[in-house]
C-alpha positions as CSV (number, residue, x, y, z in Angstrom):
1,M,17.9,14.9,23.6
2,R,17.0,18.5,24.1
3,I,14.1,19.3,26.6
4,I,11.9,22.2,25.7
5,D,9.6,23.6,28.4
6,L,6.4,24.8,26.7
7,R,4.3,24.6,30.0
8,N,3.7,28.4,30.0
9,L,2.8,28.6,26.3
10,K,-0.6,28.1,24.7
11,P,-0.9,25.1,22.5
12,D,-1.1,26.9,19.3
13,A,2.1,28.8,20.0
14,A,3.9,25.7,21.1
15,A,2.8,23.9,18.0
16,E,4.7,26.3,15.8
17,F,7.9,24.7,17.0
18,L,6.8,21.3,15.9
19,D,5.2,22.2,12.5
20,K,7.3,21.0,9.6
21,P,6.4,21.2,5.8
22,L,5.9,18.0,3.8
23,L,8.2,18.9,0.8
24,Q,11.1,21.3,0.6
25,D,11.8,22.9,-2.7
26,N,14.7,21.5,-4.6
27,T,14.9,22.8,-8.0
28,R,18.1,20.8,-8.7
29,V,16.4,17.5,-8.0
30,E,13.2,18.5,-9.9
31,E,15.3,19.4,-13.0
32,I,17.1,16.0,-12.9
33,V,13.8,14.2,-12.4
34,R,12.0,16.0,-15.2
35,N,14.8,15.2,-17.6
36,I,14.8,11.5,-16.6
37,I,11.0,11.3,-17.1
38,A,11.3,13.0,-20.5
39,D,14.0,10.6,-21.6
40,V,12.1,7.6,-20.7
41,R,9.0,8.7,-22.3
42,A,10.9,9.5,-25.5
43,H,13.3,6.5,-25.6
44,G,11.6,3.7,-23.6
45,D,13.7,0.7,-22.7
46,A,16.9,2.3,-24.1
47,A,16.6,5.1,-21.6
48,V,15.8,2.7,-18.7
49,F,18.8,0.6,-19.4
50,T,21.1,3.7,-19.6
51,Y,20.0,4.7,-16.0
52,I,20.2,1.1,-14.6
53,R,23.7,0.7,-16.0
54,R,24.7,4.1,-14.6
55,F,23.3,3.8,-11.2
56,D,22.9,0.0,-10.3
57,W,24.0,-2.7,-12.7
58,P,26.7,-2.0,-15.2
59,D,25.9,-5.0,-17.4
60,A,22.1,-4.8,-17.3
61,D,20.5,-6.8,-20.0
62,S,17.0,-7.6,-18.8
63,L,14.4,-6.1,-16.6
64,V,12.3,-8.9,-15.4
65,V,13.6,-11.1,-12.5
66,P,13.5,-14.8,-13.7
67,D,11.6,-17.3,-11.6
68,K,14.6,-19.4,-11.0
69,D,16.3,-16.3,-9.2
70,I,13.3,-16.1,-6.9
71,D,13.4,-19.8,-6.3
72,R,17.0,-19.5,-5.4
73,A,16.2,-16.6,-3.0
74,Y,14.4,-19.0,-0.8
75,S,17.6,-20.9,0.0
76,Q,19.3,-17.5,0.9
77,V,16.9,-16.5,3.6
78,S,16.8,-18.1,7.0
79,D,13.9,-20.3,8.1
80,K,13.1,-17.7,10.8
81,L,13.0,-14.9,8.3
82,L,10.6,-16.8,6.0
83,A,8.4,-17.6,9.0
84,A,8.3,-13.9,9.9
85,I,7.4,-12.9,6.3
86,R,4.6,-15.4,6.3
87,M,3.3,-14.3,9.7
88,A,3.3,-10.6,8.6
89,K,1.7,-11.5,5.3
90,A,-1.2,-13.5,7.0
91,N,-1.8,-10.7,9.6
92,I,-1.7,-8.0,6.8
93,E,-4.1,-10.0,4.7
94,D,-6.6,-10.6,7.5
95,F,-6.6,-6.9,8.6
96,H,-7.1,-5.6,4.9
97,K,-9.9,-8.1,4.2
98,K,-11.9,-6.2,6.7
99,Q,-11.7,-3.1,4.5
100,L,-13.3,-4.8,1.4
101,R,-16.2,-3.0,-0.1
102,S,-19.0,-4.5,-2.2
103,S,-20.9,-3.2,-5.2
104,W,-24.6,-2.3,-4.6
105,T,-27.8,-1.2,-6.4
106,E,-31.0,-0.1,-4.9
107,E,-34.2,1.3,-6.1
108,M,-34.1,4.5,-4.0
109,R,-37.6,5.6,-5.1
110,P,-40.0,4.0,-7.6
111,G,-38.4,4.1,-11.2
112,R,-34.9,5.2,-9.9
113,I,-32.2,2.6,-9.5
114,L,-29.0,3.9,-8.2
115,G,-25.8,2.2,-7.2
116,Q,-22.0,1.8,-7.0
117,I,-19.8,-0.6,-8.8
118,V,-16.5,-1.4,-7.2
119,R,-13.8,-2.8,-9.4
120,P,-10.1,-3.4,-8.8
121,L,-7.4,-1.5,-10.7
122,E,-6.1,-3.6,-13.4
123,R,-2.3,-2.9,-12.8
124,V,-0.4,-1.7,-9.8
125,A,3.3,-1.1,-9.3
126,V,4.7,-1.5,-5.8
127,L,8.1,0.3,-5.2
128,A,10.6,-1.3,-2.8
129,P,14.1,0.2,-2.0
130,G,16.5,-2.7,-2.2
131,F,20.1,-1.7,-2.4
132,Q,21.5,-0.2,0.8
133,A,18.3,-0.9,2.9
134,P,16.2,-3.6,1.7
135,L,12.6,-3.4,2.9
136,P,10.7,-6.7,2.5
137,S,8.1,-5.2,4.9
138,S,7.2,-2.5,2.4
139,V,6.8,-5.2,-0.3
140,L,4.2,-6.8,1.9
141,M,2.4,-3.6,2.9
142,G,2.0,-2.6,-0.8
143,A,1.3,-5.9,-2.5
144,V,-0.9,-7.7,0.0
145,P,-3.7,-5.2,0.2
146,A,-3.4,-4.8,-3.6
147,K,-4.1,-8.5,-4.0
148,V,-6.8,-8.4,-1.4
149,A,-8.5,-5.8,-3.4
150,G,-8.6,-8.2,-6.4
151,E,-5.9,-6.6,-8.6
152,H,-5.4,-8.3,-12.0
153,E,-1.7,-7.7,-12.0
154,V,0.7,-6.5,-9.2
155,F,4.3,-5.6,-10.2
156,L,7.2,-5.0,-7.9
157,C,9.9,-2.5,-8.9
158,T,13.1,-2.7,-7.0
159,P,16.7,-1.6,-8.0
160,P,19.1,-4.4,-8.7
161,R,22.5,-4.9,-7.0
162,N,25.6,-4.5,-9.2
163,D,25.5,-8.1,-10.3
164,G,21.9,-7.8,-11.4
165,S,20.5,-9.7,-8.5
166,I,17.9,-8.3,-6.0
167,H,17.9,-8.8,-2.3
168,P,16.6,-12.3,-1.6
169,A,14.4,-11.1,1.3
170,I,12.6,-8.8,-1.2
171,A,12.2,-11.7,-3.8
172,V,10.8,-13.9,-1.1
173,A,8.5,-11.4,0.2
174,A,7.2,-10.5,-3.3
175,R,6.4,-14.2,-4.1
176,E,4.7,-14.7,-0.8
177,A,2.6,-11.6,-1.3
178,G,1.5,-12.8,-4.7
179,V,3.4,-10.4,-7.0
180,D,3.0,-11.3,-10.6
181,R,6.3,-9.9,-11.9
182,I,9.5,-8.3,-10.4
183,F,11.2,-5.6,-12.4
184,R,14.8,-4.7,-11.7
185,I,14.3,-1.0,-11.8
186,G,14.2,1.8,-9.2
187,G,14.6,5.5,-9.0
188,A,12.9,8.2,-11.1
189,H,13.4,6.0,-14.2
190,G,11.5,3.2,-12.7
191,V,8.6,5.5,-11.8
192,A,8.5,6.9,-15.3
193,A,8.6,3.5,-17.0
194,M,5.7,2.3,-14.9
195,A,3.7,5.5,-15.5
196,W,4.1,5.5,-19.3
197,G,5.2,2.1,-20.2
198,T,8.0,1.0,-22.3
199,E,8.7,-1.9,-24.7
200,S,9.3,-4.2,-21.7
201,V,7.4,-2.5,-19.0
202,P,3.5,-2.4,-19.0
203,R,1.9,0.8,-18.1
204,V,0.2,0.7,-14.7
205,D,-2.7,2.5,-13.1
206,K,-1.2,3.3,-9.7
207,I,2.3,3.5,-8.2
208,V,2.7,3.0,-4.4
209,G,5.7,2.5,-2.1
210,P,8.6,4.4,-0.6
211,G,11.7,5.8,-2.1
212,N,14.3,8.6,-1.9
213,V,13.8,12.2,-2.9
214,Y,14.1,11.5,-6.6
215,V,11.4,8.7,-6.3
216,A,9.1,11.0,-4.4
217,T,9.6,13.8,-6.8
218,A,9.0,11.5,-9.8
219,K,5.7,10.3,-8.2
220,R,4.6,13.8,-7.7
221,F,5.3,14.6,-11.5
222,V,3.6,11.5,-12.8
223,F,0.4,11.9,-10.7
224,G,-2.5,12.4,-13.1
225,Q,-1.0,10.1,-15.6
226,V,-1.2,7.5,-12.9
227,G,-2.4,7.4,-9.4
228,I,0.0,7.5,-6.5
229,D,-0.5,6.5,-2.8
230,M,0.8,9.6,-1.2
231,L,3.6,12.2,-1.1
232,A,5.6,11.0,1.9
233,G,8.0,12.9,4.0
234,P,10.5,11.7,6.6
235,S,9.3,9.1,9.1
236,E,8.1,10.4,12.4
237,V,6.8,9.2,15.7
238,L,5.3,11.4,18.4
239,V,4.8,9.8,22.0
240,L,2.3,11.4,24.3
241,A,3.2,10.2,27.9
242,D,2.1,10.9,31.5
243,E,4.0,10.1,34.6
244,S,3.1,6.3,34.4
245,A,5.1,5.8,31.2
246,N,8.2,3.6,31.0
247,P,11.2,5.8,30.1
248,A,13.2,3.0,28.6
249,Y,10.3,1.9,26.4
250,I,9.8,5.6,25.2
251,A,13.5,6.1,24.5
252,A,13.6,2.9,22.5
253,D,10.7,3.8,20.4
254,L,12.1,7.3,19.6
255,L,15.4,5.7,18.6
256,S,13.5,3.2,16.3
257,Q,12.6,6.2,14.1
258,A,15.7,8.2,14.5
259,E,17.7,5.4,13.0
260,H,15.9,5.7,9.6
261,D,17.8,8.8,8.6
262,R,18.8,12.2,9.8
263,D,15.5,13.8,8.8
264,A,13.4,11.3,10.8
265,R,11.5,13.1,13.6
266,S,11.2,11.6,17.2
267,I,9.2,13.8,19.6
268,L,8.1,13.1,23.1
269,I,5.3,15.3,24.6
270,T,4.9,14.8,28.3
271,T,3.3,16.3,31.3
272,S,6.0,14.8,33.6
273,A,9.4,16.6,34.0
274,A,10.7,13.4,35.6
275,V,9.8,11.3,32.6
276,A,11.3,13.9,30.4
277,E,14.7,13.7,32.2
278,K,14.7,9.9,32.4
279,V,13.8,9.5,28.7
280,A,16.7,11.8,27.8
281,A,19.1,9.8,29.8
282,E,17.8,6.5,28.5
283,A,18.1,7.8,24.9
284,E,21.7,8.6,25.4
285,L,22.4,5.2,27.0
286,Q,20.7,3.2,24.3
287,L,22.3,5.2,21.4
288,G,25.6,3.6,22.3
289,R,24.2,0.2,21.5
290,L,23.0,0.9,18.0
291,S,24.7,0.0,14.8
292,R,23.3,3.1,13.2
293,E,24.3,5.3,16.2
294,S,25.7,8.2,14.1
295,T,22.5,8.4,11.9
296,A,20.2,8.2,15.0
297,R,22.1,10.6,17.0
298,E,22.2,13.2,14.1
299,S,18.5,12.7,13.7
300,L,17.8,13.4,17.4
301,E,20.0,16.4,17.4
302,S,18.4,17.9,14.2
303,N,14.8,16.8,14.5
304,G,14.2,15.3,18.0
305,A,12.8,16.9,21.1
306,I,11.2,16.3,24.4
307,V,8.4,18.8,25.0
308,L,7.1,19.6,28.5
309,V,3.4,20.7,28.6
310,G,1.3,21.9,31.4
311,S,-1.6,19.4,31.0
312,M,-2.7,16.3,29.2
313,A,-5.4,18.6,27.3
314,D,-2.5,20.7,26.1
315,G,-0.6,17.7,25.0
316,I,-3.6,16.4,23.0
317,S,-4.1,19.8,21.4
318,L,-0.5,19.6,20.2
319,V,-0.9,16.0,18.9
320,N,-4.0,17.1,16.8
321,R,-2.1,20.1,15.5
322,V,1.1,18.1,14.5
323,A,-1.0,15.1,13.1
324,P,1.9,12.6,13.4
325,E,2.4,9.7,11.2
326,H,3.0,7.3,14.3
327,L,1.3,8.2,17.6
328,E,2.0,6.4,20.9
329,L,-0.3,7.0,23.8
330,A,2.0,6.0,26.7
331,V,-0.5,7.0,29.3
332,E,-2.2,5.1,32.2
333,D,-5.5,4.9,30.4
334,P,-5.2,5.4,26.6
335,V,-8.8,4.5,26.0
336,S,-10.0,7.4,28.1
337,I,-8.3,9.9,25.7
338,L,-8.8,8.1,22.4
339,D,-11.8,10.0,21.3
340,S,-9.9,13.3,21.8
341,I,-7.3,12.2,19.2
342,K,-8.4,13.6,15.9
343,N,-5.3,13.5,13.7
344,A,-2.9,10.6,13.5
345,G,-1.8,8.1,10.9
346,A,-1.6,5.1,13.3
347,I,-2.3,5.1,17.0
348,F,-0.4,2.8,19.4
349,M,-2.2,2.4,22.8
350,G,-0.3,1.4,25.9
351,G,3.2,0.4,26.7
352,Y,3.3,-2.8,24.8
353,A,2.0,-1.6,21.6
354,A,5.5,-0.7,20.3
355,E,5.6,1.2,17.1
356,P,7.9,-1.3,15.3
357,I,5.1,-4.1,15.9
358,G,3.0,-2.0,13.6
359,D,5.8,-1.6,11.1
360,Y,6.1,-5.3,10.6
361,V,3.5,-7.8,11.8
362,A,0.4,-6.4,13.5
363,G,-1.5,-6.1,10.3
364,P,-2.6,-2.4,9.8
365,N,-0.6,-0.8,7.0
366,H,2.6,0.9,7.7
367,T,2.4,3.2,4.7
368,L,1.1,6.3,6.6
369,P,0.6,10.0,6.1
370,T,3.5,12.1,7.2
371,S,4.3,15.8,7.9
372,G,0.9,16.7,9.1
373,T,-1.0,15.2,6.2
374,A,-2.9,12.9,8.8
375,R,-5.2,15.8,9.1
376,F,-6.9,14.8,5.8
377,A,-5.1,11.6,4.7
378,S,-5.4,7.9,5.7
379,P,-3.0,5.0,5.7
380,L,-2.6,2.9,2.6
381,N,-5.7,0.6,2.5
382,V,-7.8,-1.6,0.1
383,D,-9.7,1.5,-1.1
384,D,-6.4,2.7,-2.7
385,F,-6.5,-0.2,-5.1
386,V,-10.1,0.0,-6.2
387,K,-12.1,2.4,-8.3
388,K,-15.8,3.1,-7.9
389,S,-18.4,3.8,-10.7
390,S,-21.7,5.3,-10.0
391,L,-24.7,3.6,-11.5
392,I,-27.9,5.5,-12.6
393,M,-31.0,4.2,-14.2
394,Y,-34.4,6.1,-14.6
395,T,-37.7,4.9,-16.0
396,R,-39.7,7.3,-18.2
397,E,-42.1,8.1,-15.3
398,A,-39.3,8.9,-12.9
399,L,-37.6,11.2,-15.4
400,L,-40.9,13.1,-15.9
401,E,-41.1,13.7,-12.2
402,E,-37.6,15.1,-11.8
403,A,-36.6,16.6,-15.2
404,S,-38.1,20.0,-14.5
405,A,-35.7,20.6,-11.4
406,A,-32.6,19.4,-13.5
407,I,-33.7,21.8,-16.4
408,E,-34.0,24.6,-13.9
409,L,-30.5,24.0,-12.6
410,A,-29.0,23.6,-16.2
411,E,-30.5,27.0,-17.3
412,A,-29.3,28.8,-14.1
413,E,-25.8,27.7,-15.1
414,G,-26.3,28.8,-18.7
415,L,-25.9,25.3,-20.1
416,D,-28.6,25.2,-22.7
417,A,-27.5,21.9,-24.2
418,H,-27.8,20.3,-20.8
419,A,-31.3,21.5,-20.5
420,N,-32.2,20.4,-24.1
421,A,-31.0,17.0,-23.5
422,L,-33.7,16.7,-20.9
423,K,-36.4,18.8,-22.6
424,I,-36.1,16.6,-25.7
425,R,-37.0,13.5,-23.7
426,V,-39.8,15.3,-21.8
427,D,-41.4,16.9,-24.9
428,G,-41.0,13.6,-26.9
429,A,-42.4,11.4,-24.1
């Protein structure tokens, strides 16, 4: 890994090196996705089957995975994997139950009852890549909080293999999470089908979950017709370390992101030149042991870096500027600097809170804001699967007390009908 010495630069100048936009313009992808969405809107199932047969399953004849196929999937996963899925599901469920909100009403002042009604969305689609890189963890992270929120229906959309089957780990994770139906569709055509509905696919209220550039672009285009969780860029980890950090642990965690794909970002910011040198050596040593060595190496060469800073304060300033998806505090006393960390999707504290434990079993959601969006966005959570309605009730006496102020504001805005809707009640009272 390259080591970049920024100890003589101000944090803002150093941060320019680490800044990276969320989305790159790709007019060719956008054109393809727009055409797919238009086709699905116009032709429904016929278009969906065309794309499934072209990209995934040449003999596609049905969209819903039968229960018997899910039953069979249980015999195709090991007992250890099933136990891991169940542990992860339980931890994710316990964590997200803490996020539940309740409806409330209150008489704020005499004659004025205000409140908020919290209701679950009626239908949600969870996307799960499933062909080359099946992600049962993403199934759990999308479906479990949706069910905790009280969803009426949760669907899973995952592309089929070329014989029409789906990966057994995904099928098992979906059933364990309480998914109501699994659809054998992925890609931009799957997003379009869920957003507008087809003869076989019910229209949903929100679409969440990861996907390739075509899926991400489709989610961007259907936003407004349905809700989406976020626009996610490549995965990223930033480790902030002092001289107490374990270089082998840091290198392993950087590589755990780099193996995703060449665009993944793995950054170490440290005040210690010795740690920087040791991490670089460890990363090279550990690379040779990876089955995805070529991908991880390309990622580190293209988007990885070890950054030397002059002080921990400078390092923290950089962290807050970059606003990483995953932040590891590999420092002697992480609690002492926690209040200074303002922008991060998930914060891992200490040498034993490895980033992959959060990916799989800790409980907090691993669907996190990327590419600096942690400045204003949050991890996927129960609030993403509910909607809130305001409740307003006035008595006649309460309206008479406050109508004049509302009339004044309406007339200041030139909205005579607004003012009249109040005057007619006051004058008629």
